[in-house]
N, C-alpha and C positions, 0 to 999 in steps of 0.2 A: 325329590326326583328319584325314581327307582332305577331307570335305565338311561344310559347315554349311548347312542349308536354313532360311531365315527366313520365317515365315508370320505376318503381321498377322491378328488375329482379333477381330471385333466381332460377338458373337452368331451364331456360325457352326455351331451344332450340326447344322444340316441338311446342311452340305456338308463339314465338316472330316474326318469319318471316311473318306470316299472319297478325299479329298486325301491323307491320311496313308497310306492303303493303297497308293496309286499310288507314293508315295515309297519305301515299303518294298519294292515290287517292283523299282523302279529301283535300289535300294541292294543288291540281292541279290549282285552281284559284289564288293561291298566290305563284307564282314561286320565289324562293329565300327568302321567308318571313317566312318559317316554320322550326324551328329547333327541332330535337328530341333528348332528353337526356335520355339515358338508364343508370340507376344507378344499377350497378352490386352488388349483395349481396351474398357473399360466394358461388360463382359459381364454379363448377367443371366440367362443360360440355362445349358445344360449343356456349353458349349464347353470349359471347363477340365477337366472330368471326362473328356471324350473324348480330350483331348490327353494327359493323364497316363496314361490307360489304354493309350495307344499307345506310351508310353515317351518322349514328347517332353519336352524341358525347357520350363518355363513361366515367363514373365516377365509383368509388368504395366506397361503404359504407357498411361495414360488420357487423354492429350492428344488433341485432335481435329486430328491432324497426322500423316499417313501417313509423311512423311519421318522424323519423330522416332521413330515406332513402329519403322520398319525399322532405323534407326540403333541403337536400343536393342538389338535382336536381334543386330546385327552386332558391337556392342561386347562382348557377352557370348559371342560365338562362339569356338570353339577350332579350327575347321577351316582348312586351308590354302586351300581354295576356297569362296567364298560363292555361294549361290544365293538368289534371292528368288522367292517364289511366293504368289499370293493363295489364300485358303482355299477359294474356289469353283472352283479349277482343278486339273487332274490332269497329272502327268508321264506321258509315254510311257515304256514299259518300258526303253528304251535311252537315256534322256536323260542320265543321269550318265556313262555310258560315252562318249557323244559329246562331252560337255564335257571329260572327261578326255583324250580323243583330240586334240581341237583345241588345248587348252592345251599338251599335250605336244609339239606341233610347234614351239612357240616363235614362231609366226607371228601369234598372236591375243592381244590384251589382255583379251578377254572378249567379251560380246555379249548378244544376246537370243535369241528362239526363234520358230519358226513357230507361229502361233496358229490353232487350230481351234475353231469354235463348236459348241455342243451342238445348235443349230438355226440355220436361215437364213431370212431373209425379205427382201423388197425394201427395207423400211425399214432393216434392219440393214446390208444391203449398201451402201446410200447413206451411212449413217453412217460406215462404215469408209472409203468412198471420200473422205469429207471430210478424213480424216487422211492419205491416201496422198501427196498432194503435199508435205506437210510432212515426212513420213518419208523420201520419196525425195530431197528437197532435202538433208537432213542424212545420208541413207543410214544410218539407224539402225533398230533394231527393239526390241521389248520383250516383255512378257508374262511372261518369266522371265529375270532378269538373272543372269549368271554371270561371275565374275572371281576372280582371286587376292585373298586378304584384304589383302595388302600394296598392291595397286593400288587396292582400295576405299578404304583409309586414305589413300593418296597423293592421291586426288581429293577427300578430305573427306567421303566418303559422300554421302548424299542431302542436298540443300539444304533446310533446315527453314523457309526463307522461302517455299517453294512449298507451297501447300495442295492444289493439284491438279497433275497432270502432272509431279510430281516425278520420275517415271520417265524422261520424255523429257529433262528437264534433266540427269539423271544420265547417261543414254546419251551425250549430246553431250559432256559433260566426260570421260567414260571414253574415248570415241573420240579426243578431242584428246590425252589422256594417252598413249594407245597410239601415235598418230602420231609423237609426239616420240621414241618408242623404236623406230620402224620396224615397229610391229605394227598389225594390222587389228582393227576391230570386226566381229565375225562374227555370223551368224544361223544357228541350228541348223536345218538343212534335213532331215537324216535323222531327227531327233527333233523332237518338238513338245509343246505343251501343249494340253489341251482345256479350254475355259473356259465357264462358264455364261452365259446371256443374261439373268440376273435383273435387271440394271439396266434393260434395255429391257422386260422383263416388267412391271416396276413403272411405268416412265414411259410406255411405249408405244413401239412400234418406230420411229415417225416423229418422236419427240420432238426429238432433236438434228438429224435430217435436215431438219426444217422450221424449225430455228432455227440456221442456220449462223453467225450472229453470236455465238453462245455459245462457239464453238470458240476464237477468239482470247483470250477471257476465261479459259477453262480453261487454255490453254497458258501465259498469263502467271502463273497460279497464285496470285494475290493476292486473289481475290474470295471473302471468307469466306461471304457469304450463299449464293452459288452452290455453293461447296464443301460447305456443310452440307446443302443441298437434295439434291445428287447423291450424296454420300458419307457424311458424318459423322452426319447426322440422318435419313437415308433409312430407311424401314421395310422 
């Protein structure tokens, strides 16, 4: 197996089918070499049926901890290369070939992706700009992580002490691991993911932009009440 794509899913029947179809298109150059692992989390809708109908492997991890959910998928994976994707996001058609190309150069430990949003607004732009200084300081990206399974295991996967922004923590550790090997943390530029704006649809476009003090709490990742409000218990 060449690739394993890991997707956490909590009541994702509205988004999951499009997500899986985008992966199938990206997987066309690799027949039989791409597995999709959907990790169900406290699902009460038709998410499981959609995943099984698409031929995905299905796991259950009901803890309110995205790091643990992603790690469960990685532990069950068989692919040489791991990718993570949220259920409300879509691969561009060339994403897997771009990951394959960059890793084949031997210059990259892994990385993230260019993120496109399904819509834009002033509030969304300001929210993204709040993150830019942090991401530029560490020179990392996210959205869709990709790396070899052996390197994922070497850094210990996602830190389950982080309830939020576990992806930023993972990117920092993967980048440090690569630096020790003389490799770079890369960002997919020729490929991208398209993600929904549903969080801001729910909270309002200016919710985080008008509350910049929440960003440090999210980055620390230990605030259970805030994590539940924005992720685990959000409607």
